[in-house]
C-alpha positions in Angstrom: -11.6 11.3 8.4 -10.6 8.1 6.5 -9.3 4.9 8.0 -7.4 2.4 5.8 -5.3 -0.7 6.3 -1.5 -0.6 5.9 -1.8 -2.8 2.8 -4.4 -0.5 1.2 -2.2 2.5 2.0 0.9 0.9 0.5 -1.0 0.0 -2.7 -2.5 3.5 -3.1 -0.1 6.0 -1.4 -0.7 8.8 -3.9 -4.4 8.6 -3.5 -4.2 8.8 0.3 -1.5 11.6 0.3 -3.8 13.6 -1.9 -6.8 12.8 0.3 -4.7 14.0 3.4 -4.7 17.5 1.8 -8.5 17.6 2.6 -8.9 15.3 5.6 -7.0 13.3 8.1 -6.1 9.7 7.1 -5.6 7.0 9.7 -3.5 4.0 8.7 -4.5 1.0 10.9 -1.8 -1.5 11.8 -1.9 -4.9 13.5 -0.9 -4.8 17.1 0.2 -1.2 16.9 -1.3 2.3 17.2 -2.6 3.8 13.9 -0.4 6.2 12.0 -2.0 9.6 11.3 -1.4 11.4 8.0 -2.4 15.0 7.7 -1.0 18.2 6.1 1.5 19.9 8.2 0.4 23.2 9.7 3.1 25.8 9.3 2.6 27.2 12.9 3.0 23.8 14.5 5.6 22.2 12.3 8.0 25.1 11.8 11.4 23.8 12.9 13.1 25.7 15.7 16.8 26.5 16.1 17.6 23.1 17.9 15.8 21.2 15.1 17.6 23.1 12.4 21.0 22.5 14.0 20.3 18.8 14.3 19.2 18.7 10.6 22.4 20.4 9.5 24.5 18.0 11.6 22.7 15.0 10.0 23.1 16.4 6.5 26.9 17.0 7.0 27.5 13.3 7.0 29.2 13.3 10.4 28.2 10.4 12.6 25.7 11.4 15.2 26.8 11.1 18.8 24.8 9.0 21.2 22.5 11.0 23.3 22.3 10.3 27.0 18.9 10.5 28.8 19.6 13.9 30.4 20.7 15.5 27.1 17.6 14.0 25.4 15.3 15.5 28.1 17.0 18.9 27.6 16.5 18.5 23.8 12.8 17.7 24.2 12.3 20.6 26.7 13.9 23.0 24.2 11.3 22.1 21.6 
């Protein structure tokens, strides 16, 4: 586990992306929770059908419709 400041991360992104291949990197930020950088696990980060459909819609260039709270909850539950 490595903890770096946002400034250090911006200055040396490649170094920390490469390090994230071997261990988790935390980027500390002022007045905010840290950002965690780690390699995606295929089992956890494999997109499902809902995510793939959303990605295709976004790539098509069509404007995305506003999502009301109930639709958003349904979306999250489907994940």
